[in-house]
N, C-alpha and C positions, 0 to 999 in steps of 0.2 A: 401245829398251827398257833401262832402267837395271837393273843387277844388283847386289844387296847380299847378301853372304854373312853369315849369323849362325852364329857358331861356338859349339858346345856340346861340350866335350871329355869330358863324362861319358857313360857308357853310357846309352842310352835305356831307359825303363821301358816294357814292353808296354802298349799303349793310351794312352800319353802321348807324342805326337809332338813336343810342345814342353815339355820338363821345366821350362824357365824362363819359362813363360807370363807370370808376374807382372811380368817385365821386358820381354818381347817386346811385349805388347799396347800399353802406353803409348808405346813406341818406334814401332810401326807407325802408331798414331794420330797421332803428332806428324808423321811423314813425310807422311801424308795431308793434314794441315793445311798442309804446305808445297807440296802439289800432286803428291806422289809416291804414287800409289795402287797398292797390291799387286794384281796381276791386270789392271792397265790399262797404265800406263807404267812400272811397276816390278815386278821379280821379286825377292822376298825368299826366299832358300833357306836352309834349316837344314842344317848339316853336323854330324853325319851326318843324312841325310834320312829314315832309318827304322831300326828296330832291326836290320834285316837288313844294314845298310850300316855298322855300327860298325867303326872302324878304329883302329890305333895312332895316337897323337897326331900324330906327324910325317907319317904317311900321310894322316890326315885334313886336315892343313894343306895337303898337296900337292894333294889333291883339290879343295880350295876355290880354290887358285891356278890350277889347270887349267881351272876354269869361267870364268876371266877376268872376275871381278867388278870393279865400279867402286869398291867399298869393302868392307872387312871389319870386322865388329863382333865384339869379343872382351871377355870379362870377366876381370879380374885381370891383374896384372903378368906373371906367369910365362907365361901363354898369349899375351899381347901380344908378349913377347919371342920365343916360338916362332914366331909368324906373321911377325915381322920378320926372323927367320932364314931364313924361307921365301921372302920377297920383299922387295925394297928399293924397289919401285916402286908396288905397289898400296897405296892409302891404308888404314891400320889405325886404327880408331877404338876406343879402350879405355874401359872403365868400371871403377869400384871399384878404383882405383889410388891409393895414398896419396902417393907422391913419385915421379913419373915421371922426374925428373932423376936421383935416386939409383938408380933401377931401370934407367937407361940407355935409357929409351924416347924421351926428348926432350932436346935441348940446353938449351932455355930454355922455360918455360911460355908465354911471350908469343910467342915465335917458335921453334917446336919443331925446325926445321932438318932433320928427317928424314921418313920417310913415315908417322909415327905422331902422333896427337894424341887428345884424348878428354876424359873427365870424371873428375876426382879426387873422392875421398871421405875424410873425416877419420877413417880407420879407427883409428889409435892413440888419438885423443882420445875417440872413442865407447867403446872398450874400457875406457879409464880411468874414464869415467863409469859404465859398467856395474859396474866394480870397487867404486866408491864406493857404488853402490846396495846392494851385497852387505852392507856394514856397517850400512846403514840397515834393510834388510829382515831380516837375520839376525844379530842383535847377539851371539849366541854362536858364530858361525862362526869358524874358524881356518884351515882348510885349503881352498884353492880350486884345483881342476884347471883349467888354462887349455888348452882344446882348440884346436889349431892345425893347419895342413896346410902344410908347407914346400914341397910341390910346386906350390902355387898362388901363393906370394908369400913375401916375406922378413919374418918376424914380429919381427925384432930390435928395431926401435923400440918396438913394442908391449910386448914382454916387458920391455924396460928401464924403460919408463914404470910398468908394473905392479910390477916389482920395487922401483923406487924408492918407490912409494907404499905398499907392503905394510906396512912396519914401523909407520908412523904410524896405520894402520887396524888394527893387530893381526892381520894376515893373513899367511899364507905361500902362495906359489904353486908349483904342480907342473906342469911342462910335460907335455902329452899330445899327441904328434904323430901325426896321422892319415895323414900322407903315407907313401907306400911300402906298408905292410901294409893300409892302409885303416881305415875307421871301426869296423867290428864288433869287431876284436881290441882296440882302444884302449878302447872302451866296456866290454868284457868285463873288462879289467884294472881300470878304474875301479870296476866293481861290486864288485871284491874289495878294492881299497884304500880305498874309501868316503870320498872327500873330502866336505866339507860342502856344496859347491856346484860345479857345472860351468859355466864361463864360456867362451863361444865367442868367438875372436878371429880374424876373417878367413874367407876362403872355404874351405870344406871340400868336397873333391872326392868326392861320394858321391850315387848317383842315388836312394837311399831316405833322404836326409838327414833330412828333417822327421820322417818316421815313426820312424826309428831313435832320434832324440833324445827324442821323446815317449814312446816305448816304454821307453827306458832310465829316464826320470824315473818312469814309472808303476811299473816293476818294482822299482826300487831306493829310490824315495822320496827321491832326491837331486835337489834343484831344478836346473833348467836355465835359464841366462840367455843368450839368443841375440842374434845381431846381424841377424836377419831377423824381421820381424813375422809372416811366414807360420807360423813355428814356433810362436809364441804362439797364433795363430788355431787351430792344430792341437792345442794342449794343453800346450805348455811354459809355465812360470810367467810368464816376463817376457821382453821383448825390447826393446832400445833399438837403433834401426837408422836408416841413412840412409833418406830417403823414396824408395823404389824408383821411384815414378811420376815424381817430379821428376828423378831421375838419368837415367832413360831417355828422358824427353822432351828432356832437354839433350843426350843422345847422339843423339837423332833430329835436333836442330837442327844439330849438327856434320855429320852425314852428308848432310843436305839442302844444307848450304853446299858440300860437296865435290861432290855431284851437279850443282850449279849452276856448277861450274868452279873453286872454290877449291882450293888445294893444301894438303895436310896439313901440309907444312913451314912454311906460313905462317898456319895457322889456330891461334889461341891455345887453350891448354888451358882448359877450363871447370872450375868447382868446384861440387859439390852440397853445400850446407850445411844443407839442411832435414832434420830428423830427426823420428822417430816413436817414441813410447813406448807399448808395448802390454802390458797386464796381463791375464792370464787368471784371472778370479776364481774360476771353477770349480776350476781347478788349485790355487789358494791354499787353498780350502776342503778339497780332497782331501788336501793335504799338511799341513793344520792350521797354515797360515801367515797371520799378520795383516799385510797390506800397510799400511804407514803412510799416513796420510791425505794428507800433502803429495805422495807419489808418485801416489796415486790422482787427486789434483787436477791434477797435471801430465800425466797419461796422455791420449794422443790417442785411444786405443782400449782400451775395457774389454770384455773377452769374458766372457760369462756364459751359455753354451749348451752343449748336448751336441755 
């Protein structure tokens, strides 16, 4: 029986045993296509396995290693590094990492050289494109709050790109870091300072993430532009995101290769380049915002329902 650990370092929400189901399902499906079927010749285990078993991150990592998995799947550079500190032998397969070399995860994308490999995402480039959309959608906007979480990754490249583009777009950026104190106090502060738009850049560690952002937008009428289409589906104005299905199917490809005997150190890093643009038309009407026709024409997903 093959064993694969799926790491989720957020606290679980009661009634939701897989808080990242939109990532897990395409991953599980892809493994099945490779012949690795959960409950047959494969055991996929979530860490933590239930809300009662929430643990501090380093203890959770130790729990996963003690299970002796054949591979560990983890989201984001910071958590990939945490798992690599916990083991130098178990293969780590990461996703949603912009530059694994700069983050110290691999020596070279073609030949990683250590016990980690995975799928990269164009995180700074997508953040810059969202930034450019702000000028198109909000011609009078001046102040943009960039919501980040330094505990999940290094946002320096993204912030540098946005800072460089800001003057030509007539915008200023204000960093809002949800790392450490968490998302609620940061959103509370933004409700007071009232930026024109809130732009999310990178993984935010919060188990009520989608709901908090949508509630913030509804309460303050400050538009939210996110990096996950799920947020737009739930009510945020707009999202430009990596195609989660493509990313995690590619993650499944890499895990399947490892289960068939490949070494992480010799398995090239893959890249997810497919992106999705989602626009919530109901939110736009509620906020009194007219979405430009060219953005609507490019949208992969137009949401117009309760």
